[in-house]
N, C-alpha and C positions, 0 to 999 in steps of 0.2 A: 809717581803716578805711571811711569815707565815700567816700573816693577810689576804693577798688578797683573798684566797679562801672564808674564811668567810664573807667578804664585798661583793663578787659576789653573794654568797647566800642570803645576805639580800637584794641585788639588785633582784634578781630574785623573792624573796619572796615579794618585795614591787610592783614589777611590775604585779605580778600574783594578789595580793590583790586588786590592783588600776583596773586591767582589769576584774576581777570578780566583783568589785563594780560598774564600769562603766555597764558591762553586766547587772547585776541585775537591776540597775536604767533603762536601756533601755527597758528591758522586762515588769517593772513595768507602765512605761510610754505608752510602746505600749498597755497595757492591762487596762489602766485608761479610764474611761470615759470621762475624761477632754480632752482627745486627740480631741475629736469633735470639739473643739474651733480652731484647727490649721487643719482641714481637708483641704488637697490641692485639689483644683478642677481640673478635667480631664474630656475630653470627655468621656462619659458614653460608657462601651462596649454594653449596651443595644440600644443605640441609632441606631444600625445598623437596628434594627428591627422596628424603628418608622418611619411611613412616614412623609416625610418633610413636608407636607402640614396639619398635624394633628394640629387641633385647641390648643390642651393643652397636655403637657407632663411634667411629675415630675419623676426626678431621686433622690433617697435617698442613701447616701453613708454611710449606716450603716444597722446592721441587727435591729431584732425587740427588743433586750435588751439594746443596747448601750443608745438611747434616755431615757429610764426607769432609768438606773444606772446614766446618768448624771443629770437628774432632781433630784434625791434622793441627789447626791453629792452636789448640789450648792443650793438647797432649805434650808430656814431657819430650824432650828430644830423642831421648833414646826409645821411646815407645810411640814415636810419631808414625812410623809405617805400621805398626801392628794395629794403633787405634784405627788408623784409616781403614785398613784391610777389613778389622770387623765390622765397622759401620757399612762398608760396602758389600759385606757378605749378607748382613742382615737386610739392607736394602734389596739386594737381589734376590734373596730367598723369599722376603715377603712378596714381591711380584710373581716370582715363580710359582709359588702358591696358587695364584690365579690364572696359570698357564702363559705368563707374559715373560719375555727375556727383555731385561730393561735396557742393555746396551744396545741391541739391534733393532728394538721396536718402541721405545721410548724415549730414550736420552736426547734424541735430537729436537723434541718438540715439546717436552712435559713441561709445564709451569707451574708456580706454587699454587698450592691448596690440592691436596688429595684427600679423597674422603672414602671410607671403608663401612659397610653397615652388614651386620650379621643378623640374620632372622630364619624361623623356620617358613618354609614353603612347600605346597604339596608337590611339586616337582623335583625335589631333592628328597626323598625318603631316606637316604644313607645319612645324612647330616644336615646341618645349618645351611640355608642359602646364604648368598652372599650378595652384594651390589658395591662395585667400584666406580667412581667417578674421578675423571682425570680432567684437568684443566689444559688447554692447548695456549702456547705462545702467541700464535696467529690463527686465523681461519683456515689456512691451507694445511697445518699441521695435523689436525684432527681428522681432516679428510684423507690425508696420506697415510696416516696409520691405519683407519678402517680398511682403506683399498688393500694395503698389504698384509694387513692381519687376516682378512679372510682369504686372500689368495693364496697366501702359504697353506692355511688350514684346507683350502679348497684342492689345492694340489696334493695335500697329504690323504685325499681321499675323504674328506668331510663332507658330508651333504647338507648344503646350506638351503636356508629358507627366507626369503625376501617378501616383507609384507608392510601394509600400513596400519599404524596404530595412533589415533589422534592427531592424524594429519603429519606424523613422522614415520620415516623409514625405519623398519625393525630387521635386522637380519640375526639368524638365530642358527645353530647347528652344534658341532660337537668340534672340538679343537684341545688341542696339547701341544707341550714342547717335546723335543726328540726324545724318545725313550721313556715316554711318561704315558699313562692310559689317558684317553681322550676323556672329556667332561663336558657337560651341555654348557653352552655359552650363548649369549645373547648381546647384541649391542645397538645402541642408538646415538645419534648425534643431534645434539640440542644446541640451537642459537650458536651454532658454527664453531663453538670452542670447547664445549662439554661433551666428553664422551663418557656414555653411561656403559659398563660392561657388567652384566649379571650372570648368575649361576644357572638361567634359564628363562625362557620367554615370560613365564608366569611372574618371576621375580621384577624383570624389567618392566611388564606392564603395570604391575603394583606401584612401581616407582613413579612412573607416568601419572597414575591416576591420583596420587596424593599430592603431586606436586600442583595440581591444580584447585585443590583445597586447603587453606592455611590450618583449618582445624584438624587436618589429618597428618600433617608434616610437622618435623621438628624446627622448621624456620619460624612457624607460627606458634611455638611452645613458649610462653611468657615466662615460664620458670628458667627456660635455657638461656633468654636474652638476660634477664636479671642476673643469671649466675655468671654469665661472661663479663658483664659489668663489675661484678663484684671480684672476680678474679683477676681482673685487668690485663695481665700479660700472660703469654706460652706461645709455644710452637707448634703446640698440639692440643687438641680439645677432645675429651672423652665423654659420651654420654652413655650412661646405663642405666638398666631397669632391673627388676627383681629377678628376670629369668636369666641374666647374665652374671649377676653377683657370685653364683656358687660354680657353674660350669665353666664359665670363660674366665672369671677374676679370680677365683679361687678365695672367695670371701664367705663368712657364715652369712645365713640368711638374717633378715632383720625383720622382727615380729612388729607387724603395723596395725595389728587388731583386725578384728573380722569385717569392719568398715571402709577399711583402707584398700586403696588400689595397688599398692607396691611403692617401694622406695624409689626415688629418682636420684642418680650420681652424676654429678657433673664436675669433672676433673681437668687441670690445665697442667700440661708438662713443659717446663721451662729450664733451658740450660742456664748454668751461672758457673762460668769458669770450668773446674773439673768436676763439677757437680750436675747431677739432674735433680730437679726440684718439681714433686708431684703434689699440687695441691688441690684440694677437693671440698665440695659441699654434699652433703647426704641428707635429703629432706623426703618427709613421708608425704605422699600423695593421697587426700582423701577420695573416696568413692564417687564416681561421677552421678549426677543427678539422673532420674529416670529420663531417657529419651535422649539425654545429651549425646554429642556424638564422641566425646573424649573425656577422661578424667578433668576437673578443673585443677589448677595449679594454685597452692597458697602463693600470695605475692612475696618477693624477698625485698622489695625495695624499701619497706619498713624497717628492715634488719641492718645493722651496722656494717659498713666495709670491713674487709679484713685489716686495712689501715686503722680504721677505727677501733676495731678489736684489739688489735696489738697495742695501742695507745692506752685503753681502758685497762688491759690485762696488766699492764705495768703499774697499776694502782693496787695494793695490797687488799685483798677481799677480807682477810681475817688473819688472826694470830699465827696461822699456819705458814705465812710467807716467811716471818723470820725464823721459825723452825725449820723450814725447807733450806733456807740458807746455812743455818748451823750445821746441818745434817751434811751438805756439800763440803763445808768449810772443814767439818771435822774427818771428812774421808781421807784415806791414805792415799797412795801412790796412783797412778792410772790402772786402769782395769780393763777386761776384756768388754763389758757390757756394763752399763749404768741406767737404770730405770728409777722415775720418781712417779709414785702413785699419791695424788694428792689426798684421795678418800678412797684407799682400797676397797672397803665394804661396799660403798656405793658403786664404784665399777664393776664390781662381781656380780651386782644385781642386772647387769646389762648384758642379757645372753650373746648378743653378736659380738662382744668383746672377749667372750671366754675363752677361744682359742690363743689370743695374744697374750692374755692374762696368765693364762695355764703355763706359757713359754717362759715368761717372766717369774712367776711365784712357785713353779714346779721345776727347779732345775735337776737334771739328771743326778741321782744318787743324794738328793737334798734331803731326804728324810722328811718328817712329819712337821717340822717346825717352819719353814717357810710358808706353806699355804695356811698354815693354822696363823701365823701372824697378820697375813692379808687378811684373813676373815675377821679377825678380832680387832685389828688395830681402827682407831676411827679417825687418825690424823695422818699427817703425811708419812709415807713409807719408802725409804730409799733400799733399791736391791742393786747390789753390785757382783758382777761374777768375774773371778780370777782363776789362774790356773790352780792355786790352792785351796779353791773352793768359793762358797759363796758368803757374802757379808750383807746383814740387813740393819738399817738404822731408823729407830722410831723415836718417838717421845718417851720419855722416862715413865711416864704416868699410862700410856697407851700403846699397847694393852697391858692392863694389870696383870700382875703374875698369877694372882689367884684365879683370872680366868683360864689360866692354861694348865694349871695342874689336874684336873680332872682329866682332859683329853690327852694329855701326855701320858698320866699315869694309865690310862686305857691302852696307850700305845706300848706298855711295857718300859717307860723311861723312869729312871731315878735320878733326882737332883741331888746336887751336893755342892758346898762351896769349896772354891779352888784359889789360891794366892799364888801368884806368878809374879815375881821381881817386885812385890808390894803391891800389886795390883789385884783386887778383889773380884771375882768372878763367880758367876752361878753354871755349873756344868751339868749337863744331862746325858746319862750313859745309859747302854742297854747290856744286861748280863747275857752272856753267850756262854756256850759249851764249846772249848775248843774242837775243831775239826782237823781230822789227819789228812793228809794227801789223797788218801784213798777215799775222802768223802765220807767216813765213818768217823763217828765221836773218838776223841783220843782216850777217854778213858778218864777214870781218877774222878775226885771230887772237885778240882779245881774250876772256878767259872772265870771266865774274863770278861772285863768291862770296855766296851767300845763306846768312845765319845760320839754322841749324836750331834750334839749343838752346845752353845754356851751364850751366856749374856753378861753384859758388863756395862756399868753406867759411868757414864762421864756428864757432870754437871748436869743440864736438863734433857739428856739424851740417852738411849739406850742403844748398845750395840750387841747384835745376835749374830752368831758365826758357826761355821760347819764343823771345825775341828781345833785342835790345839795348836796346829802349825799357822793356820788362820789367825788365832787370836796372838799368838807371837809376833806374827808379821804386822797385824793391826796396831799392837801395842809400840812396834819399831817404827812405824810410817804412819804417824798421825799429822793430821792437817794438810794433807797436800792438796787438797780443794778438787780432787777428779781428774785434773790434767785435761788430756784430750777429749776425752768423754763429755766433761763439764762443757767446754768449748764448742762441743757438737750441740749440745742442749741449748745454749746459749744464742747460736746461729739458728734455730727455729724460729725466734722471735716471738714464742708464746709462752712467757714464764709462768701463767697460771692455768696453762692447761691441766686437767685432773690427770693426763696420762702423757709422761714424756719419757721416751728411751733412745738411748744412744748406744750404738754397736761399734767395735772394731772390725777389722778384716775377717777374722775367722768367725765371729758371732753374726756379722751380716751374709756371710756366705750360707752358714748354717740355716738361716731363717729362708733365705732366698732360695736356696737349693731345691725344695720341693715345692715351692709356689708355682700353680700352674701357669700364669703368664710368663714367668721365668724361664721356665723348662719349655715353652710354646716359642719364644724368642730365640733361645739357645738352638732349638730345633731348626728354626728359619735360618739363623745364621751357619748351622752346620758346625758349631764348636760352642765350647763354653764361654760364657759372657762373664764368668766370675774371676778371670786372672786379673783384671784391673780393678776390681773392686777394692777400697780401702775402707770403706766404714758407711754406716746408715745409721739417721737418725729419724725418729717417728714420734709425732705429737698429735694427740686428739682431743677434741673438747665434745665428748658425747651428749653433753646437757644443753649446747647451743641449739640455736634453732636458725636455719639448719645446722645439722652437726658438721663440724668444721675438722679437717684433718690436715696433716702435711708430712711429706716425706722427704728427705734430702738423702740421694744416693751419691758416695763420693767415688771417685775413680782417680788412679794416679799410677806410678810406676809399678810394674809387677815385682813382688819379692824375689831375690836371688836366691838359688840354692833350691 
């Protein structure tokens, strides 16, 4: 009996220790930069001020320090300082584009959730107008910022205009950082902790107008809320309409028919270790009924979630699954890039996929065979690129050789059998007159045959390649299974996607280099962002409703030399 109080004390101490330990772990996790990997998506509070028809809006669910700390935490030890500086330059450049100095004006008070919207306005004839929405850690931070913001610009000679609009104080004028041309600016303080900074008074008044009517702002957009629920997690949310797909995102236009009001793209950016994962949904919006304030959005709630889609995608849809696996298993060693097209002819019928498919099926110096195979093959098609040329795998029966004879003959190609170490193949050659160094014909009656491509059968598969060196390399390295490129494809979690493409460092940089968002981000950072890129993997489900896509960008240590 006397031992019971002692046991009770031990129990209380144990419970207190456990509670303190759990509470300490929770506090550490809450403050950990790795929390960005598990950020739950929600409809942003700032979406209430973004017009529904804004071509492009971006919502970042972090402050200015969390991405920097995350990059420092996950970067390789030797690259930690470089990764930190790269993210810092990108952050500082993004705010500087709006005329703000992050360290002097924003760092002390900026809280998570930063929003940016881009749209055309009458008061910015030279370009697109913009709206920046900042959250303050406390009620005083926003007020101090606005006071110092306009005080510094007033001292710099900027004429200020103070007025009332919808019961709120608006300040407008022209401002700029030192050494830069002044630009029109307007600000407003909402609910003591929201700072609205716009490219002019007209832009700001429009934001305040739509905030009062749910049918006019993005917060009331049903498709946005349902898309957020489907995507689930992310540190940033992207919303884009047709007006931004080409000019801002560098994407081809999407044909939605005469009655459509244009596509709506919803994307989520999520860091995973040293990868950035961008997952998105693209849907077509029907035209608004007569008299309706805005286009109606088709519900997404009755569509399966991405997790459900991944689960159902694991179930074989047809015999092409086994054939696809055989193609990957029959592939040799690792390659620079590896693409899998489940039904290439059907994909080619999607005009908005044409630029991507052309890059895959029309390699530089590839000749007429790769695009012809993509157009004729009815089953899965594997395209591998390496330093010694291209390699394509198909079913042995699709496309049939008979369907290729006429178009290849029209290109001046001649087919002939070839035996290499007991392996039979069909080789296509083109007869050419030898050319001297001066550029003139070398003379004589001799013709030279150059190899344009070849075909070789292995069990139920047919392999096509670019030259004899590629054929010898393929025969010497059978059954490698694709290596790192195959692991990239598997990590996408979309095994039944009609289009999957994995790239190593060189191929990824070549694809990203001319892409408009990449060049824009590089210009904001003041340096190339390609140094740390290690790979890129993409998957698209163009027949899904809505269209689903995912891209994984891998970063790592920069190569030496």
